[in-house]
Each structure stands twice: as C-alpha cells, then as structure tokens.
C-alpha positions in Angstrom: -97.9 3.8 -26.7 -98.2 7.0 -24.8 -95.9 7.3 -21.9 -96.5 10.0 -19.3 -93.9 11.0 -16.8 -95.0 13.1 -13.7 -91.8 15.1 -12.4 -89.2 16.9 -14.3 -86.3 16.3 -12.0 -83.4 13.7 -12.5 -85.6 10.7 -12.3 -88.1 12.1 -14.6 -85.5 13.2 -17.0 -83.5 9.9 -17.0 -86.8 8.0 -17.5 -87.8 10.0 -20.5 -84.5 9.7 -22.2 -84.4 5.8 -21.4 -87.8 5.4 -22.9 -86.8 7.2 -26.0 -83.7 4.9 -26.6 -85.8 1.8 -25.9 -89.2 2.9 -27.5 -88.2 5.0 -30.3 -91.8 5.5 -31.9 -93.7 5.8 -28.7 -95.2 9.1 -27.5 -93.5 10.5 -24.3 -94.8 13.3 -22.3 -92.8 14.9 -19.5 -94.9 16.8 -17.0 -93.1 19.4 -14.6 -94.8 21.5 -12.2 -92.3 24.6 -12.2 -92.1 27.3 -14.8 -88.4 26.4 -15.5 -86.7 24.0 -17.8 -85.7 20.8 -15.9 -83.1 21.4 -13.4 -81.2 19.8 -10.5 -82.3 20.8 -6.9 -78.9 19.4 -5.9 -77.2 22.3 -7.8 -78.9 25.1 -5.8 -76.3 25.3 -3.2 -73.5 25.8 -5.9 -75.7 28.5 -7.2 -76.0 30.3 -4.0 -72.3 30.1 -3.4 -71.7 31.6 -6.8 -69.8 28.7 -8.3 -72.4 28.5 -11.3 -75.1 30.5 -12.8 -78.7 29.4 -13.2 -77.8 27.8 -16.4 -75.6 25.4 -14.6 -78.3 24.1 -12.7 -80.0 22.6 -16.0 -80.2 18.9 -16.1 -79.7 19.2 -20.0 -78.0 21.9 -21.9 -79.4 23.3 -25.0 -82.9 24.6 -25.6 -83.9 21.8 -28.0 -82.7 18.9 -26.1 -86.1 17.5 -25.4 -88.0 18.5 -28.7 -85.0 16.7 -30.5 -85.6 13.5 -28.5 -89.4 14.1 -29.3 -90.3 14.4 -25.7 -93.1 16.7 -25.0 -92.5 18.9 -22.2 -95.5 20.3 -20.3 -95.4 22.7 -17.4 -98.4 22.1 -15.1 -99.2 20.2 -12.0 -100.9 16.8 -11.5 -104.1 17.1 -9.4 -105.4 13.7 -9.8 -104.9 10.3 -11.3 -107.8 8.2 -12.6 -106.3 4.7 -12.8 -109.4 3.2 -14.2 -109.8 5.8 -17.0 -105.9 5.8 -17.4 -106.0 9.5 -17.2 -103.9 12.3 -15.3 -105.8 15.6 -14.7 -103.5 18.6 -14.5 -104.0 22.1 -12.9 -104.3 23.9 -16.3 -107.5 22.1 -17.0 -106.2 19.4 -19.5 -106.1 15.7 -19.2 -103.5 13.3 -20.3 -104.5 9.8 -21.3 -101.8 7.2 -20.8 -100.8 3.6 -21.5 -98.2 3.7 -18.9 -97.4 6.2 -16.1 -94.4 7.0 -14.2 -94.6 9.0 -10.6 -91.5 10.8 -10.2 -92.9 13.9 -8.4 -90.1 14.1 -5.7 -90.4 15.7 -2.4 -91.9 18.9 -0.9 -90.5 21.0 1.9 -92.3 20.4 5.1 -93.5 24.0 6.5 -93.4 24.0 10.6 -96.9 25.4 12.0 -95.3 28.5 13.5 -96.8 31.9 13.3 -95.2 34.1 10.9 -94.0 31.5 8.4 -95.8 33.4 5.6 -93.9 36.6 6.1 -91.6 38.2 3.4 -88.2 37.1 4.3 -89.0 33.5 5.3 -87.9 31.2 2.6 -87.4 27.5 1.9 -84.4 26.4 -0.2 -85.9 24.3 -2.7 -86.7 25.7 -5.9 -84.9 28.3 -8.2 -87.4 30.9 -7.2 -86.4 30.3 -3.6 -82.7 30.5 -4.5 -83.5 33.9 -6.2 -85.3 35.3 -3.2 -82.4 34.0 -0.8 -79.7 35.6 -2.9 -81.6 39.1 -2.6 -81.4 38.9 1.1 -78.1 37.0 1.9 -75.6 39.4 0.9 -72.3 39.4 2.9 -72.7 40.2 6.6 -76.5 39.7 6.6 -77.9 37.9 9.5 -79.5 34.6 8.8 -81.4 32.3 10.8 -81.8 28.6 9.4 -84.5 26.3 10.9 -83.2 22.5 10.8 -79.9 21.2 10.8 -80.6 17.7 8.9 -78.9 16.6 5.9 -80.4 19.2 3.5 -79.9 21.9 6.2 -76.3 21.1 6.5 -76.0 21.5 2.7 -77.7 24.7 2.7 -75.5 26.0 5.6 -72.5 25.3 3.6 -73.8 27.6 0.7 -74.7 30.2 3.2 -71.4 30.4 5.0 -69.8 30.6 1.5 -71.7 33.9 1.0 -70.3 35.2 4.4 -73.5 35.8 6.3 -73.9 35.8 9.9 -75.3 32.4 10.6 -77.6 31.1 13.3 -78.8 27.5 13.1 -81.7 26.1 15.3 -82.3 22.5 15.5 -85.1 20.6 17.4 -83.0 17.4 17.7 -80.5 17.3 20.7 -77.6 17.2 17.9 -76.8 18.1 14.4 -78.1 15.7 11.6 -80.0 13.8 14.1 -81.5 11.3 11.3 -78.1 10.4 10.2 -75.7 10.7 13.1 -75.8 9.3 16.7 -75.1 11.6 19.5 -71.5 11.5 19.7 -70.9 12.0 15.9 -73.7 14.7 15.8 -72.1 16.5 18.7 -68.7 16.5 17.1 -70.2 18.1 13.9 -71.8 20.8 16.0 -68.3 21.5 17.8 -66.9 21.6 14.3 -69.7 24.0 13.1 -69.4 26.4 16.0 -65.5 26.5 15.6 -66.3 28.0 12.2 -68.3 31.0 13.5 -71.9 29.5 13.2 -74.0 29.8 16.2 -76.0 26.5 16.8 -78.9 26.0 19.1 -79.8 22.4 19.5 -82.9 21.2 21.6 -84.4 24.3 20.5 -87.5 25.3 18.4 -88.6 28.6 16.7 -92.0 29.6 18.5 -92.9 32.5 16.3 -91.4 35.0 13.6 -92.6 38.5 13.6 -91.9 41.8 11.5 -88.8 43.8 12.9 -87.6 47.3 11.8 -86.5 48.0 8.5 -87.7 44.8 6.7 -86.1 42.6 9.4 -87.6 39.7 11.2 -87.8 39.0 14.9 -87.6 35.4 15.7 -88.7 34.1 19.2 -86.7 30.8 20.2 -87.9 28.2 22.9 -84.8 29.1 24.9 -85.9 32.4 25.7 -83.8 34.3 23.1 -85.3 36.5 20.2 -83.0 37.1 17.3 -83.2 39.9 14.9 -82.3 38.8 11.5 -82.5 39.8 7.8 -83.6 36.2 6.6 -85.1 33.1 8.0 -84.6 29.9 5.9 -86.8 26.8 6.5 -84.8 23.7 6.3 -87.1 21.4 8.6 -87.3 18.5 6.3 -89.3 17.2 3.2 -91.7 14.5 2.4 -92.9 12.7 -0.9 -95.2 14.8 -3.0 -97.8 12.4 -3.5 -101.0 13.9 -2.0 -102.6 14.1 -5.5 -102.6 10.2 -5.4 -105.4 10.2 -2.6 -108.2 7.9 -3.6 -106.4 6.9 -6.7 -106.0 3.2 -5.7 -102.5 3.5 -5.9 -101.1 2.1 -2.8 -98.9 4.5 -0.7 -97.1 4.2 2.6 -94.5 6.7 3.3 -93.9 6.9 -0.4 -95.5 5.2 -3.6 -95.2 1.5 -2.8 -93.2 -0.3 -5.5 -92.0 -3.7 -6.3 -88.7 -4.8 -7.7 -89.7 -3.7 -11.1 -90.7 -0.2 -9.9 -94.4 -1.0 -10.5 -97.0 0.1 -8.1 -100.1 -1.6 -6.9 -101.7 -0.8 -10.3 -100.3 -2.5 -13.3 -98.6 -0.2 -15.9 -98.1 2.6 -13.4 -94.5 2.9 -11.7 -92.8 5.2 -9.4 -89.2 6.5 -9.2 -87.0 8.8 -7.0 -87.8 10.6 -3.7 -91.7 9.7 -3.8 -91.0 6.0 -4.3 -90.7 3.5 -1.7 -88.6 0.5 -2.5 -87.1 -2.6 -0.9 -84.0 -2.0 1.2 -82.1 -5.4 1.4 -80.1 -4.4 4.6 -83.0 -3.5 6.7 -85.2 -5.8 5.0 -88.1 -3.4 4.6 -89.2 -0.8 2.0 -87.8 2.8 2.4 -87.8 6.0 0.7 -84.1 6.6 -0.1 -83.9 10.2 -1.4 -80.5 10.4 -3.1 -79.9 10.9 -6.6 -77.9 7.7 -7.4 -81.0 5.6 -6.2 -83.4 7.9 -8.0 -81.4 7.5 -11.4 -81.2 3.6 -11.3 -84.8 3.4 -10.2 -85.9 5.7 -13.3 -83.9 3.6 -15.5 -85.4 0.2 -14.3 -89.1 1.7 -14.5 -88.4 2.9 -17.9 -87.1 -0.2 -19.3 -90.1 -2.0 -17.9 -92.5 0.9 -19.3 -91.0 0.5 -22.7 -91.5 -3.3 -22.8 -95.1 -3.2 -21.1 -96.9 -5.1 -23.8 -93.6 -7.2 -24.7 -92.8 -10.7 -23.6 -89.5 -11.3 -22.1 -87.5 -10.7 -18.8 -88.4 -7.7 -16.9 -85.7 -5.2 -15.6 -85.3 -5.4 -11.7 -84.1 -3.3 -9.1 -81.3 -4.8 -7.0 -82.6 -2.8 -3.9 -81.6 0.5 -2.3 -79.7 1.2 0.7 -79.6 4.1 3.1 -76.5 6.1 2.0 -75.6 9.6 3.1 -72.2 11.4 2.5 -72.2 15.0 3.9 -69.6 17.8 3.8 -70.2 20.2 6.7 -67.8 23.3 6.2 -65.1 21.0 5.4 -65.9 18.0 7.6 -66.8 14.9 6.0 -69.3 12.4 7.6 -71.1 9.4 6.3 -73.7 7.0 7.4 -74.7 3.6 5.8 -77.6 1.0 6.5 -78.8 0.5 10.1 -76.5 3.2 11.5 -78.6 3.2 14.8 -78.0 -0.6 15.2 -80.6 -3.6 15.5 -82.0 -5.5 18.4 -79.6 -8.0 19.6 -76.7 -6.5 17.7 -73.4 -5.6 18.8 -71.4 -2.3 18.1 -68.1 -0.6 18.2 -67.2 2.9 18.7 -64.2 5.0 18.6 -63.9 9.0 19.1 -60.9 11.0 18.4 -62.2 14.4 19.2 -58.9 16.1 18.9 -58.7 15.2 15.3 -62.5 15.6 14.5 -62.7 11.9 14.1 -65.7 9.4 14.9 -66.3 5.8 14.0 -69.4 3.7 14.8 -70.0 0.1 13.7 -73.1 -1.8 14.0 -73.3 -5.4 13.7 -76.0 -8.4 13.4 -74.2 -11.6 14.0 -71.1 -11.2 11.9 -72.3 -8.7 9.3 -72.0 -5.1 9.5 -75.4 -3.7 9.0 -74.8 -0.1 9.5 -72.0 2.5 10.4 -71.3 6.2 11.1 -68.1 8.1 10.5 -67.0 11.5 10.9 -63.4 12.6 9.6 -62.5 9.0 8.5 -62.8 9.5 4.7 -60.3 6.6 3.9 -63.0 4.1 5.1 -65.9 5.4 3.4 -65.7 3.0 0.2 -65.2 0.0 2.4 -68.0 0.8 4.7 -70.4 0.9 1.8 -69.0 -2.3 0.3 -69.4 -4.2 3.6 -73.1 -3.0 4.3 -74.2 -3.1 0.8 -72.5 -6.6 0.2 -73.7 -8.0 3.4 -70.1 -9.7 3.9 -69.9 -12.3 6.5 -66.9 -11.1 8.5 -66.4 -14.2 10.5 -63.5 -13.7 13.1 -62.9 -10.3 11.7 -66.1 -9.1 13.8 -64.2 -9.7 16.8 -61.1 -7.8 15.5 -63.4 -5.0 14.5 -65.1 -4.9 17.8 -61.7 -4.3 19.2 -60.2 -2.0 16.6 -63.0 -0.5 14.2 -60.2 1.1 12.1 -59.2 -2.1 10.7 -62.0 -2.1 8.1 -59.8 -2.4 5.2 -58.0 -5.4 6.2 -61.2 -7.0 7.2 -62.9 -6.3 3.8 -59.8 -7.6 1.9 -59.7 -10.7 3.8 -63.5 -11.5 3.8 -64.7 -10.1 0.5 -62.5 -12.1 -2.0 -63.8 -15.5 -0.6 -67.5 -14.4 -1.0 -67.4 -13.3 -4.5 -67.5 -9.5 -3.9 -63.7 -8.9 -4.6 -64.5 -6.4 -7.5 -65.9 -4.0 -4.7 -62.5 -4.0 -3.0 -60.9 -2.0 -5.8 -63.7 0.4 -5.8 -63.4 0.8 -2.1 -59.8 1.6 -2.4 -60.2 4.3 -4.9 -62.9 6.0 -3.0 
C-alpha cells in the first residue's frame, strides 16, 4: 500500500513514523510545502530568544532519519485532491497516487486587509523564513509593533521582549487573549504586560502602514496615533490550510471534519492536527483544537487506522479533544479549559486578587465543571484539567466551589476517587 501524508509538521512526522512501525513493508510519502527539513513552529519563539539555533527547531535530528525509515520526503505543495482517482496533484507538476491519505497541512496565518501589509518589514511569525526576517530587524532597541494579542501573539511577544526591543501591541478586542480569557483575566494580563514596559492598545486596529524614513514604517492606528517603527509583526490569527480541498468531496466545516477514527467523509482519507475538526466531549460538538498534544494523538490514531485499512479487526479511536490553553506571558501563567465562557443556564464562580496578579473563574453545568480560566493560580492547573476532561460530578462540592473557588483540590480528591478517575489526582498534584 502507498500512504501519502500531506504536511511535514509534528502531526505528519508522527503519523509517518507510526505507519512505518505498523506497516513495515508499505510505501510512505511525506509531503512538506516548505524548502526546509521538517521542523516545529512551536520552537520558533525559542529561536528568536536565542535559546536555540535553527537546528534546534528540527523535529528529528540527523540528516538520514527519514531515509533510514524509508519515508520519502517530498518538498511541494498540494494543489488538489482527486478522491475518485485517489490522486494528489502537487505544485511541482507531479501527481501522487495513494491508497490512504492523511491531511495534516496545519494552519496558515490570516492576513488583515490593511494597506501596506505587503511592504518590506511587515512579517508574520510562522515559518523559519519569517524568523530569519524578524531576526534581521528586531535588534535590541528596535521599535516593533505587533498586531494581535491572542494566544500566538503572546508567545511571539515573549520572544520579542527577550530580544530587548521597544514593543507596542495592538489588539482589536477589548482585552488581551480575548478568545481564551474573560474580561477580568484579559484585563489583568494587560496590566501585567504594561508593567513590564510593553505599550498595549486594546480596542484598536491598524488602519494603514506606509513607508517611513530610513527603511522605517509609519503605522496609523484607529485611535488617532501614528507610530514610527522598524518592524511590524502580524499575529492576527490562523486558519486551517485546507483551501486545496475545495471541490474534492471531502467534507469541511471550520476544518476537515473527522469521525472518532480520524477518517474524513471519504473512506481511506484521514485528517489530523490543526486542520482537523474532531469531537470535543465537553462541549458535545466538533472543534479545531490547535495544540500539539491533540495533534500528536490524532496523528497516532489516524496512522494506526491507515496501516490497518484493509485488515479486519478493531480500529483505533480518538477519545476526544478538549479546548486546552496554558500560556506564559512575560512570566505570568494563565490557563483556560473547556467552555471557559460558560453555558446557557449554568452557574459560575469568580475570584480576583489583583494585588497578587491572580484570577480564577469556574463555569458549571449542573454539578459538573465545564470550563475555567485562571491567571497566576498555577497550583490548580492540573486539577482544573482533570475535572473538566473527566466530567466529574461534584455533587455538594459544587456549592462549596461557588462559595470559594480555591477549594478545587479538596473537591477533586473528594469526588474523583468515587467516580473511577482517581489516577488523575496524582497527575494533578504533580502538575
């Protein structure tokens, strides 16, 4: 059998390695659309900080890793999938015929429709090529404007601050990390960032970018200010890279829709990682959960099923995904799990200790914790995840948590053991 994998990020590489282990005689082709060896985008901030060199971003060390596993690595971009002919068309003019196909093409940055976005000195922070361009301009003392203060934006901001630049951040939302944090939490993170010397403009958008003097850029903001900077970084979000699937017959919603086996609407074609839309057991709906642990597990499950495509027996299944985000913003740790915004008819508890940079918000449906936010409360992160993912019935402990949200650990220990999820308590205490 010939297994074709589109995407050479973590999901694609893990899938290829899993396939080789379970299908030792099959043909495997790994297609990556960058002229680089497979690397991790999550390592790019560490590259910008100077903690690692470019070799430190590589997913696998050693120049012969893929050839040693008899995995053919192709540097090209998929332009079309013909599901009837079982073919993938590539931008280099070649065609790959497959028996099974994995779509692991990840995400692409969203570029805002703003005049001047194509000027030199306006960069995304998504590829190694982007990182090289940023390194060339973001020297110590350089004036940098970052568009976007979401999850990815805050990670980039951390790297830029470590380079010693003079940083301004512009966010259209009314708070920082608006898709991960409520108003109180997002506002607290903004105050923390400003206390570290970063200028933050929330409820503000970039209206235009124009050339300035001496290779600088003039950035016009909606609040009436114009900032002269050396570099503009666009971190306004990403979306699944699935445009090439148009008219393929593969069903896509926000991402490529998959079942519990990571199979798409077309038999023998699978999806994993940031481009896949899988079932979230907490919300009861399908979501794109763009975090690496989910991508790795999806890739493993998909590859096991690809290897067993024509073999009888039990198929591997994904237990589900959960919306999980843990973020370090200039030293302030924040986290969100599940339905952090709450659910219709649910109850919530909230506690803010601004003097100590702490905030905790819990969301309940009946007696189950379905979502939460925390800022600065790192002792509770593992417990919150365990309660949300385990859908633990809290009983009378819900009322205790409504009174005092900090009693998460006693609540977990008192309720989890009786419901057969005790093993998670040890993990929670270690986190």
